[in-house]
N, CA, C and O atoms as a CHARMM CRD file, in Angstrom:
* protein
*
  304
    1    1 MET  N      0.93700  -1.16100  -0.09000 PROA 1      0.00000
    2    1 MET  CA    -0.16700  -0.17300  -0.06200 PROA 1      0.00000
    3    1 MET  C      0.87900   1.30100  -0.03100 PROA 1      0.00000
    4    1 MET  O      0.55500   2.28600  -0.69500 PROA 1      0.00000
    5    2 ALA  N      1.93700   1.28900   0.68400 PROA 2      0.00000
    6    2 ALA  CA     2.71200   2.39700   0.79000 PROA 2      0.00000
    7    2 ALA  C      3.43700   2.75300  -0.84200 PROA 2      0.00000
    8    2 ALA  O      3.55100   3.92000  -1.21500 PROA 2      0.00000
    9    3 ASN  N      3.76800   1.88700  -1.48000 PROA 3      0.00000
   10    3 ASN  CA     4.24300   2.32500  -2.96700 PROA 3      0.00000
   11    3 ASN  C      3.01500   2.83900  -3.78200 PROA 3      0.00000
   12    3 ASN  O      3.11200   3.79900  -4.54600 PROA 3      0.00000
   13    4 ASP  N      1.89500   2.17400  -3.58800 PROA 4      0.00000
   14    4 ASP  CA     0.56500   2.64700  -4.31300 PROA 4      0.00000
   15    4 ASP  C      0.25300   4.15200  -3.78700 PROA 4      0.00000
   16    4 ASP  O     -0.06000   5.05000  -4.56800 PROA 4      0.00000
   17    5 ALA  N      0.35100   4.30800  -2.59200 PROA 5      0.00000
   18    5 ALA  CA     0.10000   5.86000  -2.14000 PROA 5      0.00000
   19    5 ALA  C      1.13400   6.80700  -2.51100 PROA 5      0.00000
   20    5 ALA  O      0.88300   7.95000  -2.89300 PROA 5      0.00000
   21    6 THR  N      2.31900   6.31300  -2.39400 PROA 6      0.00000
   22    6 THR  CA     3.47500   7.24500  -2.58500 PROA 6      0.00000
   23    6 THR  C      3.55900   7.46800  -4.23000 PROA 6      0.00000
   24    6 THR  O      3.53900   8.61600  -4.67500 PROA 6      0.00000
   25    7 LEU  N      3.62900   6.61700  -4.88200 PROA 7      0.00000
   26    7 LEU  CA     3.64500   6.70900  -6.40800 PROA 7      0.00000
   27    7 LEU  C      2.62700   7.63000  -6.70600 PROA 7      0.00000
   28    7 LEU  O      2.85700   8.72100  -7.22700 PROA 7      0.00000
   29    8 SER  N      1.35900   7.17600  -6.35200 PROA 8      0.00000
   30    8 SER  CA    -0.09400   7.96000  -7.14500 PROA 8      0.00000
   31    8 SER  C      0.05700   9.23900  -6.61400 PROA 8      0.00000
   32    8 SER  O     -0.33300  10.11700  -7.38400 PROA 8      0.00000
   33    9 THR  N      0.56500   9.68700  -5.38400 PROA 9      0.00000
   34    9 THR  CA     0.49700  11.18100  -4.76600 PROA 9      0.00000
   35    9 THR  C      1.78300  11.86100  -5.60800 PROA 9      0.00000
   36    9 THR  O      1.49800  12.84300  -6.29400 PROA 9      0.00000
   37   10 LEU  N      3.07200  11.43800  -5.60300 PROA 10     0.00000
   38   10 LEU  CA     3.95000  11.97600  -6.04800 PROA 10     0.00000
   39   10 LEU  C      3.87200  12.32000  -7.58400 PROA 10     0.00000
   40   10 LEU  O      4.07600  13.43000  -8.07700 PROA 10     0.00000
   41   11 CYS  N      3.53300  11.14600  -8.25800 PROA 11     0.00000
   42   11 CYS  CA     3.40600  11.38300  -9.76800 PROA 11     0.00000
   43   11 CYS  C      2.18600  12.45100  -9.95900 PROA 11     0.00000
   44   11 CYS  O      2.38700  13.44900 -10.65100 PROA 11     0.00000
   45   12 SER  N      1.13200  12.26900  -9.44300 PROA 12     0.00000
   46   12 SER  CA     0.03900  13.17700  -9.68000 PROA 12     0.00000
   47   12 SER  C      0.31100  14.52600  -9.41300 PROA 12     0.00000
   48   12 SER  O     -0.53400  15.33900  -9.78700 PROA 12     0.00000
   49   13 LYS  N      1.39300  14.96100  -8.79800 PROA 13     0.00000
   50   13 LYS  CA     1.59600  16.35900  -8.37600 PROA 13     0.00000
   51   13 LYS  C      2.72800  16.96200  -9.17400 PROA 13     0.00000
   52   13 LYS  O      3.00000  18.13900  -8.93600 PROA 13     0.00000
   53   14 LEU  N      3.38100  16.35200 -10.03300 PROA 14     0.00000
   54   14 LEU  CA     4.38900  16.60400 -11.10000 PROA 14     0.00000
   55   14 LEU  C      3.82300  16.66400 -12.61400 PROA 14     0.00000
   56   14 LEU  O      3.65600  15.68700 -13.34400 PROA 14     0.00000
   57   15 PRO  N      3.59500  17.85900 -12.89600 PROA 15     0.00000
   58   15 PRO  CA     2.84300  18.14400 -14.32800 PROA 15     0.00000
   59   15 PRO  C      3.63300  17.49000 -15.27000 PROA 15     0.00000
   60   15 PRO  O      4.85200  17.63900 -15.34300 PROA 15     0.00000
   61   16 GLY  N      2.88100  16.67200 -16.09000 PROA 16     0.00000
   62   16 GLY  CA     3.65900  16.08000 -17.24200 PROA 16     0.00000
   63   16 GLY  C      4.71600  15.00400 -16.80600 PROA 16     0.00000
   64   16 GLY  O      5.73800  14.79000 -17.45800 PROA 16     0.00000
   65   17 CYS  N      4.40100  14.37700 -15.70400 PROA 17     0.00000
   66   17 CYS  CA     5.45700  13.29300 -15.18800 PROA 17     0.00000
   67   17 CYS  C      5.58400  12.14600 -16.15100 PROA 17     0.00000
   68   17 CYS  O      4.48500  11.87600 -16.63600 PROA 17     0.00000
   69   18 VAL  N      6.26200  11.61300 -16.45700 PROA 18     0.00000
   70   18 VAL  CA     6.49200  10.41600 -17.18200 PROA 18     0.00000
   71   18 VAL  C      7.43300   9.29000 -16.41800 PROA 18     0.00000
   72   18 VAL  O      8.56000   9.60900 -16.04000 PROA 18     0.00000
   73   19 ILE  N      6.96200   8.08300 -16.23100 PROA 19     0.00000
   74   19 ILE  CA     7.34900   7.05200 -15.69700 PROA 19     0.00000
   75   19 ILE  C      8.13800   5.87500 -16.48000 PROA 19     0.00000
   76   19 ILE  O      7.64300   5.08100 -17.28000 PROA 19     0.00000
   77   20 PHE  N      9.26800   5.94300 -16.12300 PROA 20     0.00000
   78   20 PHE  CA    10.09400   4.57800 -16.82700 PROA 20     0.00000
   79   20 PHE  C     10.01700   3.60800 -15.83900 PROA 20     0.00000
   80   20 PHE  O     10.48400   3.87700 -14.73200 PROA 20     0.00000
   81   21 SER  N      9.44500   2.39000 -16.07100 PROA 21     0.00000
   82   21 SER  CA     9.07800   1.39200 -15.27300 PROA 21     0.00000
   83   21 SER  C      9.70400  -0.05000 -15.64800 PROA 21     0.00000
   84   21 SER  O      9.40000  -0.59700 -16.70800 PROA 21     0.00000
   85   22 ASP  N     10.51200  -0.58200 -14.81000 PROA 22     0.00000
   86   22 ASP  CA    10.97600  -2.05900 -15.07300 PROA 22     0.00000
   87   22 ASP  C      9.73500  -3.00200 -15.34500 PROA 22     0.00000
   88   22 ASP  O      8.65100  -2.89800 -14.77200 PROA 22     0.00000
   89   23 ALA  N     10.05000  -3.90300 -16.27400 PROA 23     0.00000
   90   23 ALA  CA     8.86300  -4.99900 -16.42000 PROA 23     0.00000
   91   23 ALA  C      8.43300  -5.58500 -15.42800 PROA 23     0.00000
   92   23 ALA  O      7.22700  -5.81500 -15.33600 PROA 23     0.00000
   93   24 LEU  N      9.33400  -5.96800 -14.43600 PROA 24     0.00000
   94   24 LEU  CA     8.99500  -6.77700 -13.37000 PROA 24     0.00000
   95   24 LEU  C      8.80300  -6.13500 -11.94700 PROA 24     0.00000
   96   24 LEU  O      9.05800  -6.81000 -10.95000 PROA 24     0.00000
   97   25 ASN  N      8.31300  -4.71000 -11.82900 PROA 25     0.00000
   98   25 ASN  CA     8.11000  -4.30300 -10.81400 PROA 25     0.00000
   99   25 ASN  C      6.95900  -4.83700 -10.09600 PROA 25     0.00000
  100   25 ASN  O      6.02800  -5.41200 -10.65900 PROA 25     0.00000
  101   26 HSD  N      7.05200  -4.61300  -8.70800 PROA 26     0.00000
  102   26 HSD  CA     6.07800  -5.10000  -7.89200 PROA 26     0.00000
  103   26 HSD  C      4.59900  -4.75700  -8.27700 PROA 26     0.00000
  104   26 HSD  O      4.41300  -3.76500  -8.98200 PROA 26     0.00000
  105   27 ALA  N      3.60000  -5.46500  -7.88700 PROA 27     0.00000
  106   27 ALA  CA     2.19500  -4.87700  -8.38500 PROA 27     0.00000
  107   27 ALA  C      1.85200  -3.68600  -7.78400 PROA 27     0.00000
  108   27 ALA  O      1.15700  -2.88700  -8.41100 PROA 27     0.00000
  109   28 SER  N      2.25300  -3.42600  -6.59600 PROA 28     0.00000
  110   28 SER  CA     1.97000  -2.34600  -5.77900 PROA 28     0.00000
  111   28 SER  C      2.64800  -0.97200  -6.38700 PROA 28     0.00000
  112   28 SER  O      2.17700   0.15500  -6.23600 PROA 28     0.00000
  113   29 MET  N      3.63300  -1.24000  -6.97300 PROA 29     0.00000
  114   29 MET  CA     4.11000  -0.00600  -7.55400 PROA 29     0.00000
  115   29 MET  C      3.43100   0.21900  -9.04600 PROA 29     0.00000
  116   29 MET  O      3.20200   1.36200  -9.44200 PROA 29     0.00000
  117   30 ILE  N      3.20100  -0.64900  -9.64400 PROA 30     0.00000
  118   30 ILE  CA     2.39500  -0.50700 -11.01000 PROA 30     0.00000
  119   30 ILE  C      1.01900  -0.07600 -10.64900 PROA 30     0.00000
  120   30 ILE  O      0.56000   0.74300 -11.44400 PROA 30     0.00000
  121   31 GLN  N      0.27200  -0.38900  -9.71100 PROA 31     0.00000
  122   31 GLN  CA    -0.94100   0.07800  -9.28600 PROA 31     0.00000
  123   31 GLN  C     -1.00800   1.61900  -8.96600 PROA 31     0.00000
  124   31 GLN  O     -1.98500   2.31200  -9.24900 PROA 31     0.00000
  125   32 GLY  N      0.26600   2.14000  -8.27400 PROA 32     0.00000
  126   32 GLY  CA     0.29500   3.45000  -7.85500 PROA 32     0.00000
  127   32 GLY  C      0.44800   4.23300  -9.04600 PROA 32     0.00000
  128   32 GLY  O     -0.07900   5.34400  -9.10000 PROA 32     0.00000
  129   33 ILE  N      1.28800   3.65400 -10.26100 PROA 33     0.00000
  130   33 ILE  CA     1.36000   4.29400 -11.36700 PROA 33     0.00000
  131   33 ILE  C      0.12800   4.51500 -11.96900 PROA 33     0.00000
  132   33 ILE  O     -0.13000   5.65500 -12.35600 PROA 33     0.00000
  133   34 ARG  N     -0.81100   3.46500 -12.13600 PROA 34     0.00000
  134   34 ARG  CA    -1.90000   3.61500 -12.70600 PROA 34     0.00000
  135   34 ARG  C     -2.83200   4.73900 -12.04600 PROA 34     0.00000
  136   34 ARG  O     -3.50300   5.50300 -12.74000 PROA 34     0.00000
  137   35 HSD  N     -2.81600   4.77400 -10.61800 PROA 35     0.00000
  138   35 HSD  CA    -3.67100   5.61100  -9.86600 PROA 35     0.00000
  139   35 HSD  C     -3.08600   7.04500 -10.23100 PROA 35     0.00000
  140   35 HSD  O     -3.91700   7.95100 -10.27500 PROA 35     0.00000
  141   36 SER  N     -1.91600   7.32500 -10.46500 PROA 36     0.00000
  142   36 SER  CA    -1.33100   8.46100 -10.37700 PROA 36     0.00000
  143   36 SER  C     -1.74400   9.26000 -11.86600 PROA 36     0.00000
  144   36 SER  O     -1.60600  10.47400 -12.01000 PROA 36     0.00000
  145   37 GLY  N     -2.17800   8.50700 -12.73700 PROA 37     0.00000
  146   37 GLY  CA    -2.50000   9.08700 -14.31600 PROA 37     0.00000
  147   37 GLY  C     -1.29000   9.23500 -15.14400 PROA 37     0.00000
  148   37 GLY  O     -1.39200   9.33200 -16.36700 PROA 37     0.00000
  149   38 ALA  N     -0.30700   9.25400 -14.62700 PROA 38     0.00000
  150   38 ALA  CA     1.26900   9.59600 -15.36200 PROA 38     0.00000
  151   38 ALA  C      1.27800   8.67200 -16.42900 PROA 38     0.00000
  152   38 ALA  O      0.71000   7.58000 -16.45300 PROA 38     0.00000
  153   39 THR  N      2.01400   9.22800 -17.36500 PROA 39     0.00000
  154   39 THR  CA     2.31800   8.38200 -18.64600 PROA 39     0.00000
  155   39 THR  C      3.53700   7.54000 -18.20300 PROA 39     0.00000
  156   39 THR  O      4.46700   7.97300 -17.52300 PROA 39     0.00000
  157   40 LYS  N      3.40900   6.22500 -18.69800 PROA 40     0.00000
  158   40 LYS  CA     4.08400   5.01000 -18.25000 PROA 40     0.00000
  159   40 LYS  C      4.76300   4.46800 -19.64900 PROA 40     0.00000
  160   40 LYS  O      4.13700   4.32500 -20.69900 PROA 40     0.00000
  161   41 HSD  N      5.96900   4.23000 -19.48800 PROA 41     0.00000
  162   41 HSD  CA     6.89000   3.49100 -20.53800 PROA 41     0.00000
  163   41 HSD  C      7.45400   2.56600 -19.77600 PROA 41     0.00000
  164   41 HSD  O      8.01900   2.94300 -18.75000 PROA 41     0.00000
  165   42 VAL  N      7.42400   1.20300 -20.10300 PROA 42     0.00000
  166   42 VAL  CA     7.86500   0.07900 -19.62400 PROA 42     0.00000
  167   42 VAL  C      9.17100  -0.44000 -20.35300 PROA 42     0.00000
  168   42 VAL  O      9.20200  -0.56600 -21.57800 PROA 42     0.00000
  169   43 PHE  N     10.16500  -0.71300 -19.59900 PROA 43     0.00000
  170   43 PHE  CA    11.41300  -1.37800 -20.36800 PROA 43     0.00000
  171   43 PHE  C     11.70400  -2.98200 -19.76200 PROA 43     0.00000
  172   43 PHE  O     11.23800  -3.43900 -18.71800 PROA 43     0.00000
  173   44 ARG  N     12.51100  -3.60700 -20.62400 PROA 44     0.00000
  174   44 ARG  CA    12.87300  -5.03300 -20.07400 PROA 44     0.00000
  175   44 ARG  C     13.37100  -5.18300 -18.69100 PROA 44     0.00000
  176   44 ARG  O     13.97500  -4.19300 -18.27800 PROA 44     0.00000
  177   45 HSD  N     13.28100  -6.02900 -17.99700 PROA 45     0.00000
  178   45 HSD  CA    13.95000  -6.25400 -16.65400 PROA 45     0.00000
  179   45 HSD  C     15.22900  -6.11800 -16.65400 PROA 45     0.00000
  180   45 HSD  O     15.94600  -6.91800 -17.25600 PROA 45     0.00000
  181   46 ASN  N     15.78300  -4.92300 -15.87600 PROA 46     0.00000
  182   46 ASN  CA    17.00700  -4.74100 -15.51200 PROA 46     0.00000
  183   46 ASN  C     18.04400  -4.52300 -16.84800 PROA 46     0.00000
  184   46 ASN  O     19.26300  -4.68200 -16.78400 PROA 46     0.00000
  185   47 ASP  N     17.38800  -4.17600 -17.91600 PROA 47     0.00000
  186   47 ASP  CA    18.05700  -3.88600 -19.14100 PROA 47     0.00000
  187   47 ASP  C     18.16300  -2.41900 -19.35400 PROA 47     0.00000
  188   47 ASP  O     17.24900  -1.71500 -19.78400 PROA 47     0.00000
  189   48 VAL  N     19.47500  -1.97400 -18.98400 PROA 48     0.00000
  190   48 VAL  CA    19.60400  -0.48700 -19.05600 PROA 48     0.00000
  191   48 VAL  C     19.71700   0.13900 -20.43000 PROA 48     0.00000
  192   48 VAL  O     19.39500   1.29800 -20.69200 PROA 48     0.00000
  193   49 ALA  N     20.26400  -0.84900 -21.37300 PROA 49     0.00000
  194   49 ALA  CA    20.12100  -0.29000 -22.72900 PROA 49     0.00000
  195   49 ALA  C     18.95900  -0.15400 -23.25400 PROA 49     0.00000
  196   49 ALA  O     18.73900   0.67500 -24.13600 PROA 49     0.00000
  197   50 HSD  N     18.02800  -0.98700 -22.75600 PROA 50     0.00000
  198   50 HSD  CA    16.47300  -0.72200 -23.51600 PROA 50     0.00000
  199   50 HSD  C     15.88600   0.49000 -22.86200 PROA 50     0.00000
  200   50 HSD  O     15.18700   1.32100 -23.44300 PROA 50     0.00000
  201   51 LEU  N     16.29300   0.52100 -21.37700 PROA 51     0.00000
  202   51 LEU  CA    15.93300   1.93500 -20.77600 PROA 51     0.00000
  203   51 LEU  C     16.31500   3.04000 -21.49100 PROA 51     0.00000
  204   51 LEU  O     15.51300   3.92500 -21.78700 PROA 51     0.00000
  205   52 GLU  N     17.65800   3.06800 -21.84000 PROA 52     0.00000
  206   52 GLU  CA    18.15800   4.24500 -22.61500 PROA 52     0.00000
  207   52 GLU  C     17.49800   4.51800 -23.86900 PROA 52     0.00000
  208   52 GLU  O     17.25500   5.65500 -24.27300 PROA 52     0.00000
  209   53 GLN  N     17.14900   3.20200 -24.61400 PROA 53     0.00000
  210   53 GLN  CA    16.41300   3.49900 -25.84800 PROA 53     0.00000
  211   53 GLN  C     14.96900   3.94600 -25.80300 PROA 53     0.00000
  212   53 GLN  O     14.43900   4.57600 -26.71900 PROA 53     0.00000
  213   54 VAL  N     14.46500   3.64400 -24.87100 PROA 54     0.00000
  214   54 VAL  CA    13.10500   3.89300 -24.38300 PROA 54     0.00000
  215   54 VAL  C     13.00200   5.33000 -23.99800 PROA 54     0.00000
  216   54 VAL  O     12.13900   6.08800 -24.43900 PROA 54     0.00000
  217   55 LYS  N     14.03100   5.69200 -23.06300 PROA 55     0.00000
  218   55 LYS  CA    14.16100   7.15600 -22.81900 PROA 55     0.00000
  219   55 LYS  C     14.36900   8.18600 -23.69000 PROA 55     0.00000
  220   55 LYS  O     13.84000   9.29100 -23.57100 PROA 55     0.00000
  221   56 ASN  N     15.22000   7.82400 -24.67900 PROA 56     0.00000
  222   56 ASN  CA    15.88900   8.88800 -25.63000 PROA 56     0.00000
  223   56 ASN  C     14.71400   8.92800 -26.86200 PROA 56     0.00000
  224   56 ASN  O     14.71100   9.74000 -27.78800 PROA 56     0.00000
  225   57 SER  N     13.75400   7.88400 -26.64700 PROA 57     0.00000
  226   57 SER  CA    12.60600   8.19700 -27.75300 PROA 57     0.00000
  227   57 SER  C     11.41900   9.03900 -27.16500 PROA 57     0.00000
  228   57 SER  O     10.38100   9.23900 -27.79500 PROA 57     0.00000
  229   58 ASN  N     11.67400   9.53700 -25.84900 PROA 58     0.00000
  230   58 ASN  CA    10.46800  10.27500 -25.11300 PROA 58     0.00000
  231   58 ASN  C     11.24800  11.61600 -24.81100 PROA 58     0.00000
  232   58 ASN  O     12.33300  11.56600 -24.23100 PROA 58     0.00000
  233   59 ARG  N     10.77700  12.63200 -25.14700 PROA 59     0.00000
  234   59 ARG  CA    11.27900  13.91700 -24.79000 PROA 59     0.00000
  235   59 ARG  C     10.33100  14.27600 -23.43300 PROA 59     0.00000
  236   59 ARG  O      9.10400  14.23800 -23.53400 PROA 59     0.00000
  237   60 VAL  N     10.92100  14.58900 -22.29400 PROA 60     0.00000
  238   60 VAL  CA    10.12400  14.73100 -21.12600 PROA 60     0.00000
  239   60 VAL  C     10.73700  15.80400 -20.24100 PROA 60     0.00000
  240   60 VAL  O     11.92100  16.12300 -20.34400 PROA 60     0.00000
  241   61 ASN  N      9.81800  16.40700 -19.28600 PROA 61     0.00000
  242   61 ASN  CA    10.54500  17.31700 -18.34100 PROA 61     0.00000
  243   61 ASN  C     10.71500  16.65600 -17.22500 PROA 61     0.00000
  244   61 ASN  O     11.78800  16.89100 -16.66900 PROA 61     0.00000
  245   62 TYR  N      9.80300  15.67500 -16.54800 PROA 62     0.00000
  246   62 TYR  CA    10.07200  14.75600 -15.45400 PROA 62     0.00000
  247   62 TYR  C     10.15100  13.56800 -15.78600 PROA 62     0.00000
  248   62 TYR  O      9.50700  13.21800 -16.77500 PROA 62     0.00000
  249   63 PHE  N     10.86300  12.70900 -15.15400 PROA 63     0.00000
  250   63 PHE  CA    10.88600  11.46000 -15.25500 PROA 63     0.00000
  251   63 PHE  C     11.33300  10.65100 -14.11300 PROA 63     0.00000
  252   63 PHE  O     12.25200  11.14400 -13.45800 PROA 63     0.00000
  253   64 ILE  N     10.80800   9.34100 -13.68000 PROA 64     0.00000
  254   64 ILE  CA    11.18300   8.64500 -12.65300 PROA 64     0.00000
  255   64 ILE  C     11.50300   7.27500 -13.03900 PROA 64     0.00000
  256   64 ILE  O     10.68700   6.62200 -13.69000 PROA 64     0.00000
  257   65 TYR  N     12.57400   6.81400 -12.70400 PROA 65     0.00000
  258   65 TYR  CA    13.09900   5.53600 -13.18600 PROA 65     0.00000
  259   65 TYR  C     12.59700   4.44000 -11.91500 PROA 65     0.00000
  260   65 TYR  O     12.84000   4.68300 -10.73300 PROA 65     0.00000
  261   66 LEU  N     11.98300   3.40900 -12.30000 PROA 66     0.00000
  262   66 LEU  CA    11.60700   2.54700 -11.18600 PROA 66     0.00000
  263   66 LEU  C     12.48500   1.10000 -11.85400 PROA 66     0.00000
  264   66 LEU  O     12.49700   0.69100 -13.01500 PROA 66     0.00000
  265   67 PHE  N     13.07100   0.63400 -10.81600 PROA 67     0.00000
  266   67 PHE  CA    13.84000  -0.76300 -11.11200 PROA 67     0.00000
  267   67 PHE  C     13.24100  -1.57000 -10.13900 PROA 67     0.00000
  268   67 PHE  O     12.93000  -1.18100  -9.01300 PROA 67     0.00000
  269   68 ALA  N     13.08900  -2.65400 -10.56800 PROA 68     0.00000
  270   68 ALA  CA    12.71800  -3.87100  -9.59100 PROA 68     0.00000
  271   68 ALA  C     13.85100  -4.46200  -9.07200 PROA 68     0.00000
  272   68 ALA  O     14.80500  -4.65700  -9.82500 PROA 68     0.00000
  273   69 PHE  N     13.91200  -4.82600  -7.74500 PROA 69     0.00000
  274   69 PHE  CA    14.94600  -5.09900  -7.04000 PROA 69     0.00000
  275   69 PHE  C     14.65100  -6.42100  -6.13300 PROA 69     0.00000
  276   69 PHE  O     13.95600  -6.38100  -5.11800 PROA 69     0.00000
  277   70 PHE  N     15.13500  -7.33700  -6.52700 PROA 70     0.00000
  278   70 PHE  CA    14.73700  -8.81700  -5.73000 PROA 70     0.00000
  279   70 PHE  C     15.94200  -9.19500  -4.74100 PROA 70     0.00000
  280   70 PHE  O     16.81300  -9.93100  -5.20400 PROA 70     0.00000
  281   71 PRO  N     16.04500  -8.81400  -3.60200 PROA 71     0.00000
  282   71 PRO  CA    17.01900  -9.38100  -2.89600 PROA 71     0.00000
  283   71 PRO  C     16.95200 -10.87200  -2.63100 PROA 71     0.00000
  284   71 PRO  O     15.90600 -11.39900  -3.00900 PROA 71     0.00000
  285   72 CYS  N     17.75700 -11.57800  -2.11900 PROA 72     0.00000
  286   72 CYS  CA    17.79900 -12.90900  -1.93900 PROA 72     0.00000
  287   72 CYS  C     18.52800 -12.98800  -0.55700 PROA 72     0.00000
  288   72 CYS  O     19.56700 -12.40900  -0.24000 PROA 72     0.00000
  289   73 PHE  N     17.81200 -13.77200   0.14400 PROA 73     0.00000
  290   73 PHE  CA    18.19700 -13.90000   1.66600 PROA 73     0.00000
  291   73 PHE  C     18.41100 -15.47500   1.78000 PROA 73     0.00000
  292   73 PHE  O     17.54300 -16.27600   1.43100 PROA 73     0.00000
  293   74 VAL  N     19.53000 -15.80800   2.25200 PROA 74     0.00000
  294   74 VAL  CA    19.71900 -17.14600   2.59900 PROA 74     0.00000
  295   74 VAL  C     19.89900 -17.58800   3.97100 PROA 74     0.00000
  296   74 VAL  O     20.88900 -17.20700   4.59700 PROA 74     0.00000
  297   75 ALA  N     19.06400 -18.33000   4.48100 PROA 75     0.00000
  298   75 ALA  CA    19.01800 -18.63200   5.97400 PROA 75     0.00000
  299   75 ALA  C     20.17700 -19.48100   6.19100 PROA 75     0.00000
  300   75 ALA  O     20.47800 -20.24500   5.27400 PROA 75     0.00000
  301   76 PRO  N     20.95200 -19.47600   7.36500 PROA 76     0.00000
  302   76 PRO  CA    21.96600 -20.44700   7.61100 PROA 76     0.00000
  303   76 PRO  C     21.47500 -21.75900   7.96600 PROA 76     0.00000
  304   76 PRO  O     22.26700 -22.67200   8.20000 PROA 76     0.00000
């Protein structure tokens, strides 16, 4: 819920906000982006080259990069 509330509020307050989102972001992040009404562009998971390609094809005033991060914890 925190991702949803934070992203929807933040992005709705930035006029012309465009979000570049990792394809494997958590559902709560995707929901927040949807609720914000901001324009969204999705790039392949952890593919910085594709992110650059998508970013360079869109001229924007504001943008937010959202990367999915999946930590792995191993119990002893």
